[in-house]
C-alpha positions as CSV (number, residue, x, y, z in Angstrom):
1,M,-15.4,4.5,9.6
2,D,-13.9,4.0,13.1
3,I,-13.2,0.4,14.2
4,N,-12.3,-0.5,17.7
5,V,-9.5,-3.0,17.9
6,D,-8.3,-4.0,21.4
7,G,-9.5,-0.6,22.7
8,A,-7.7,1.4,20.0
9,T,-9.5,3.4,17.3
10,V,-8.6,2.3,13.7
11,F,-9.8,4.6,10.9
12,A,-10.7,3.2,7.5
13,H,-12.1,5.2,4.7
14,T,-14.9,3.4,2.9
15,G,-15.1,5.7,-0.2
16,G,-18.5,7.1,0.6
17,S,-20.4,3.8,0.7
18,P,-21.4,1.9,3.9
19,F,-19.1,-1.0,4.6
20,D,-20.9,-4.4,4.1
21,P,-18.8,-7.5,4.8
22,A,-21.3,-9.6,2.8
23,Q,-20.0,-7.8,-0.4
24,P,-16.6,-8.4,-1.9
25,V,-14.1,-6.7,0.4
26,L,-11.1,-4.8,-0.9
27,V,-8.5,-3.5,1.6
28,L,-6.2,-0.7,0.5
29,I,-2.9,-0.4,2.5
30,H,-0.7,2.7,2.3
31,G,3.0,2.9,2.4
32,A,5.6,4.4,4.8
33,G,4.8,7.6,6.5
34,T,1.5,8.2,4.6
35,D,-2.2,7.3,5.2
36,H,-5.4,6.3,3.5
37,T,-5.5,9.5,1.4
38,F,-2.8,8.1,-0.9
39,W,-5.5,5.7,-2.2
40,G,-8.1,8.5,-2.4
41,L,-9.3,8.1,-6.0
42,Q,-9.1,4.3,-6.0
43,T,-11.1,4.1,-2.7
44,R,-14.0,6.1,-4.1
45,Y,-14.0,4.3,-7.5
46,F,-14.1,0.8,-6.1
47,S,-16.6,1.6,-3.3
48,H,-19.1,2.6,-6.1
49,H,-18.3,-0.4,-8.3
50,G,-19.2,-3.5,-6.5
51,F,-16.7,-3.6,-3.5
52,S,-16.9,-2.8,0.2
53,V,-13.6,-0.9,0.6
54,L,-11.5,-0.3,3.7
55,A,-8.6,2.1,3.0
56,V,-7.0,1.7,6.4
57,D,-4.8,4.1,8.4
58,L,-2.1,1.9,10.0
59,P,-1.5,2.3,13.7
60,G,0.0,5.7,14.5
61,H,-0.8,7.0,11.0
62,G,-3.6,9.4,9.9
63,R,-6.6,9.1,12.1
64,S,-5.7,5.7,13.7
65,D,-4.4,5.5,17.3
66,G,-0.8,4.7,17.9
67,P,1.8,3.7,18.5
68,A,3.1,2.7,15.1
69,L,4.0,-1.0,14.9
70,D,7.6,-1.7,14.1
71,S,7.6,-4.8,12.0
72,I,5.9,-6.0,8.8
73,D,4.7,-9.2,10.4
74,A,3.2,-7.4,13.4
75,I,1.2,-5.1,11.0
76,A,0.0,-8.1,9.0
77,D,-1.3,-9.7,12.2
78,W,-3.0,-6.4,13.1
79,L,-4.6,-6.2,9.7
80,W,-6.4,-9.6,10.3
81,Q,-7.5,-8.3,13.7
82,V,-9.2,-5.4,11.9
83,L,-10.8,-7.7,9.3
84,D,-12.0,-10.1,12.0
85,T,-13.5,-7.2,13.9
86,V,-15.6,-6.0,11.0
87,G,-16.7,-9.6,10.0
88,A,-14.8,-9.9,6.7
89,R,-14.2,-13.6,6.1
90,Q,-12.4,-13.0,2.8
91,A,-10.7,-10.0,1.3
92,A,-8.6,-8.9,-1.6
93,L,-5.6,-7.0,-0.2
94,A,-3.9,-4.2,-2.2
95,G,-0.8,-2.5,-0.8
96,H,1.7,0.1,-1.9
97,S,5.4,-0.1,-1.2
98,M,5.5,-1.0,2.6
99,G,1.9,-1.8,2.2
100,S,2.7,-4.4,-0.4
101,L,4.9,-6.2,2.0
102,I,2.1,-6.1,4.6
103,A,-0.4,-7.5,2.1
104,L,2.0,-10.2,1.1
105,A,2.8,-11.2,4.7
106,A,-0.9,-11.1,5.6
107,G,-1.8,-13.3,2.7
108,A,0.8,-15.8,3.7
109,K,-0.5,-15.9,7.2
110,R,-4.1,-16.7,6.2
111,P,-4.2,-17.8,2.6
112,E,-7.7,-19.3,3.1
113,N,-9.0,-15.8,3.8
114,T,-7.1,-14.0,1.0
115,R,-9.0,-13.8,-2.2
116,A,-6.4,-11.9,-4.2
117,L,-3.3,-9.7,-3.8
118,V,-2.4,-6.5,-5.6
119,L,1.2,-5.5,-4.9
120,V,1.9,-1.9,-6.1
121,G,5.5,-0.6,-6.3
122,T,6.8,-3.8,-4.7
123,A,10.0,-5.7,-4.5
124,E,11.4,-8.9,-3.0
125,R,13.4,-6.6,-0.7
126,I,12.7,-2.9,0.0
127,A,16.2,-1.9,1.2
128,V,16.2,1.8,2.3
129,H,19.1,4.0,1.5
130,E,21.2,4.7,4.6
131,D,20.8,8.5,4.3
132,L,17.0,8.2,4.1
133,L,16.9,5.7,7.0
134,A,19.0,8.0,9.2
135,A,16.9,11.1,8.3
136,G,13.7,9.3,9.0
137,Q,14.9,7.9,12.4
138,N,16.2,11.4,13.4
139,N,12.9,13.1,12.4
140,D,14.9,15.1,9.9
141,P,12.5,16.9,7.4
142,T,15.0,16.1,4.6
143,A,13.5,12.6,4.6
144,F,10.4,14.1,3.2
145,D,12.4,15.7,0.4
146,M,14.2,12.6,-0.4
147,I,11.1,10.4,-0.6
148,T,9.3,13.0,-2.7
149,D,12.2,13.5,-5.1
150,W,13.1,9.8,-5.5
151,G,9.5,8.6,-5.3
152,F,7.8,10.5,-8.1
153,G,8.8,9.9,-11.7
154,K,10.3,12.6,-13.8
155,P,7.1,13.5,-15.6
156,S,5.4,14.1,-12.3
157,H,8.1,16.6,-11.3
158,L,6.7,18.7,-14.2
159,G,3.1,18.5,-13.1
160,G,0.2,17.2,-15.2
161,H,-1.8,15.4,-12.5
162,Q,-5.0,13.7,-13.9
163,A,-7.0,15.5,-11.2
164,P,-6.8,19.2,-12.1
165,G,-5.4,21.6,-9.5
166,L,-3.4,19.0,-7.5
167,W,0.3,19.4,-7.0
168,M,1.7,15.9,-6.8
169,L,5.1,16.7,-5.2
170,G,3.9,19.3,-2.9
171,G,0.9,17.2,-1.8
172,G,3.1,14.2,-1.2
173,R,5.7,16.1,0.8
174,A,2.9,17.7,2.9
175,L,1.4,14.4,3.7
176,L,4.7,12.9,4.8
177,A,5.2,16.0,7.0
178,T,2.0,15.3,8.9
179,S,3.3,12.0,10.3
180,A,3.9,11.9,14.0
181,P,7.6,12.0,15.2
182,G,9.1,8.6,14.9
183,V,6.5,7.1,12.6
184,L,8.4,7.5,9.3
185,G,11.6,6.2,10.8
186,S,9.8,3.2,12.3
187,D,8.2,2.4,8.9
188,L,11.5,2.7,7.0
189,A,13.3,0.5,9.5
190,A,10.5,-2.1,9.2
191,C,10.9,-2.2,5.4
192,D,14.7,-2.3,5.6
193,V,14.9,-5.3,7.8
194,Y,12.1,-7.4,6.3
195,D,13.5,-10.2,4.3
196,G,10.6,-12.6,4.2
197,A,8.9,-11.6,1.0
198,V,10.0,-14.4,-1.2
199,E,9.2,-17.0,1.4
200,A,5.8,-15.5,2.0
201,A,5.2,-15.5,-1.8
202,K,5.7,-19.3,-1.8
203,K,2.8,-19.6,0.6
204,I,0.4,-17.6,-1.6
205,A,-2.3,-19.6,-3.4
206,C,-4.5,-16.8,-4.7
207,P,-4.0,-14.8,-7.9
208,V,-1.6,-11.9,-7.6
209,L,-1.2,-8.7,-9.6
210,L,2.2,-6.9,-9.6
211,L,1.6,-3.3,-10.6
212,L,4.9,-1.6,-11.2
213,G,6.3,1.7,-12.5
214,A,8.7,1.6,-15.4
215,D,10.7,4.5,-14.0
216,D,10.5,3.6,-10.3
217,R,13.8,4.5,-8.6
218,M,12.8,3.1,-5.2
219,T,11.6,-0.3,-6.3
220,P,12.6,-0.8,-9.9
221,P,10.6,-3.5,-11.8
222,R,13.7,-5.8,-11.9
223,T,13.6,-6.0,-8.1
224,A,10.2,-7.8,-8.2
225,T,11.6,-10.7,-10.4
226,A,12.1,-13.1,-7.5
227,L,8.6,-12.4,-6.2
228,A,7.1,-13.1,-9.6
229,Q,9.0,-16.4,-9.8
230,A,7.9,-17.5,-6.4
231,L,4.2,-16.7,-6.9
232,A,2.0,-19.5,-8.3
233,H,-0.6,-17.3,-10.1
234,V,0.8,-13.9,-11.0
235,E,0.2,-11.2,-13.5
236,T,2.6,-8.3,-14.0
237,E,1.7,-4.9,-15.4
238,I,4.3,-2.2,-15.8
239,L,3.1,1.4,-16.3
240,P,5.3,3.5,-18.6
241,A,6.7,6.9,-17.5
242,T,5.7,6.2,-13.9
243,G,7.7,6.3,-10.7
244,H,7.1,4.8,-7.3
245,M,4.0,6.8,-6.4
246,I,1.9,4.8,-8.8
247,M,-1.6,5.4,-7.5
248,V,-1.0,9.2,-7.4
249,E,1.0,9.5,-10.6
250,R,-1.4,7.3,-12.7
251,P,-4.7,7.1,-10.7
252,N,-6.8,6.2,-13.7
253,E,-4.4,3.5,-15.0
254,T,-4.1,2.1,-11.5
255,I,-7.9,1.8,-11.3
256,D,-8.0,0.2,-14.7
257,A,-5.3,-2.3,-13.9
258,I,-6.8,-3.4,-10.5
259,D,-10.4,-3.4,-11.8
260,G,-9.5,-5.5,-14.8
261,F,-7.6,-8.0,-12.6
262,L,-10.4,-8.3,-10.1
263,Q,-13.1,-8.6,-12.8
264,R,-11.1,-11.4,-14.4
265,L,-11.2,-13.3,-11.1
266,A,-15.0,-12.8,-10.9
267,A,-15.6,-14.1,-14.5
């Protein structure tokens, strides 16, 4: 689905079902250097189970026009522009890693329009290792290797994807390598300087799910403690033997956790 925002094309995958803003809206927000395909299995599931889904490509990512935006707050403002354009008055926002910061910032900006938040692989501060930050900003391909190595949990390094025939590490690295020059570096820098997560969490009134990986080396579960304490209505689920790339490593468990959370809200 192509959406025109201020003359720029924004792509959002709807999971194979037409987008209808009158239905419950679920927005899926990818992390640094990736695109909507990181949410592929979840997009299709929720689009066929009662939700109108928008798995967005952020500016400069995937099939969306650039340039990439260079701050979490700017991307959060852009996200509401997208939702206003398609006529979505309320939405549940789910984001992974950088996307979780975007979802949190967006929810704090317009709590009256935010039905729920799902923060996947999140932390109160996503500080980026100096070597990774430098590689990303220099368009050095070793940045792809570092993210892939650190991001996937140890079991995923051995294979065993729930969708037969898919190579998690190879696919993840290949996706990062498709990003336009400068995009990954911009994303990593935006994460590294953003320090407003806890203050944003204090403004959130809706229910929030923190979905974390027990073996996440990039945002270990302990780094979400301050967020959990600042949120008024929060549930935390930690998936065992799972790294940072939670939706890819454990797609079925991710679907179950998010679906259960959203169904509890509707009950």
